[in-house]
C-alpha positions as CSV (number, residue, x, y, z in Angstrom):
1,I,104.3,77.0,119.6
2,A,102.3,79.8,118.1
3,E,102.2,81.5,121.5
4,L,105.9,81.6,122.0
5,K,107.6,84.9,121.9
6,P,111.1,85.2,120.2
7,I,114.1,86.5,122.0
8,E,114.4,90.2,121.3
9,H,116.8,91.0,118.3
10,R,117.2,87.3,117.4
11,L,115.4,86.6,114.2
12,Q,112.5,88.6,115.7
13,L,109.6,89.3,113.3
14,T,107.8,92.5,113.8
15,A,104.3,92.9,112.5
16,E,103.8,96.2,110.8
17,E,103.2,97.2,107.2
18,L,106.1,95.1,106.3
19,N,107.9,92.2,107.9
20,V,111.2,93.1,109.6
21,V,113.5,90.3,110.8
22,D,115.6,91.9,113.5
23,D,118.7,89.8,114.0
24,T,121.0,92.7,115.1
25,L,122.5,90.8,118.1
26,N,123.6,87.8,116.1
27,E,127.3,87.6,116.1
28,D,127.6,83.9,115.1
29,P,128.4,83.2,111.5
30,D,126.3,80.0,111.5
31,G,123.4,81.9,112.8
32,A,123.9,84.6,110.2
33,F,123.8,82.0,107.4
34,E,120.7,80.5,108.9
35,A,119.0,83.9,109.1
36,L,119.7,84.4,105.4
37,R,118.2,81.0,104.7
38,V,115.0,82.0,106.6
39,L,114.9,85.3,104.8
40,S,115.2,83.6,101.4
41,Q,112.0,81.7,102.2
42,M,109.9,84.8,103.1
43,P,107.5,86.2,100.6
44,G,107.8,89.7,99.2
45,R,110.8,91.9,98.7
46,R,113.8,91.0,100.9
47,I,116.3,93.6,101.9
48,V,119.4,93.0,104.1
49,V,121.0,95.9,106.0
50,T,124.3,94.8,107.6
51,P,127.8,95.9,108.5
52,G,128.9,92.4,107.9
53,M,130.5,90.2,110.6
54,G,133.2,91.6,112.9
55,E,135.6,90.3,115.5
56,L,136.1,86.9,113.9
57,G,139.9,87.0,114.1
58,G,141.6,85.9,110.9
59,Q,138.3,84.5,109.5
60,E,136.5,87.8,108.9
61,T,137.5,88.2,105.3
62,D,136.5,84.7,104.2
63,I,133.2,84.7,106.3
64,N,132.1,88.1,105.1
65,Y,132.8,87.1,101.5
66,A,130.8,83.9,102.0
67,L,127.9,85.9,103.6
68,G,128.0,88.2,100.6
69,T,127.5,85.3,98.2
70,V,124.6,84.0,100.2
71,M,123.0,87.5,100.5
72,A,123.2,87.8,96.7
73,D,121.0,84.7,96.4
74,S,118.7,85.4,99.4
75,A,117.9,89.1,99.1
76,D,116.5,91.5,96.5
77,A,118.7,94.3,97.8
78,V,121.6,94.6,100.2
79,I,122.7,97.7,102.0
80,L,126.2,97.4,103.4
81,V,127.0,99.8,106.3
82,G,130.7,100.4,106.6
83,S,133.2,98.3,104.7
84,S,133.2,94.6,104.7
85,N,134.3,91.8,102.4
86,A,130.7,90.9,101.9
87,Q,130.8,93.5,99.0
88,R,133.1,91.2,97.1
89,G,130.8,88.3,97.6
90,L,127.9,90.2,96.3
91,R,129.7,90.9,93.0
92,R,130.9,87.3,92.4
């Protein structure tokens, strides 16, 4: 298993001076929640950069709010790009 390579941009760790988890192609809410769970277990400072989830039909507001609440518990800092209801969840 240690030899397996991750799929590019899907919870991909990059080994540099800091650990970067690249999950930019994830458009699945369940996957996003799981990525935050993984992030919360990583050592060191944890920063999330996200535009939030889009194209979820009528569920965007609720899912982005829920993601914001989980980000608040999983990350030391969150940078929201654009507008999203995740901001409301961060301030809960």
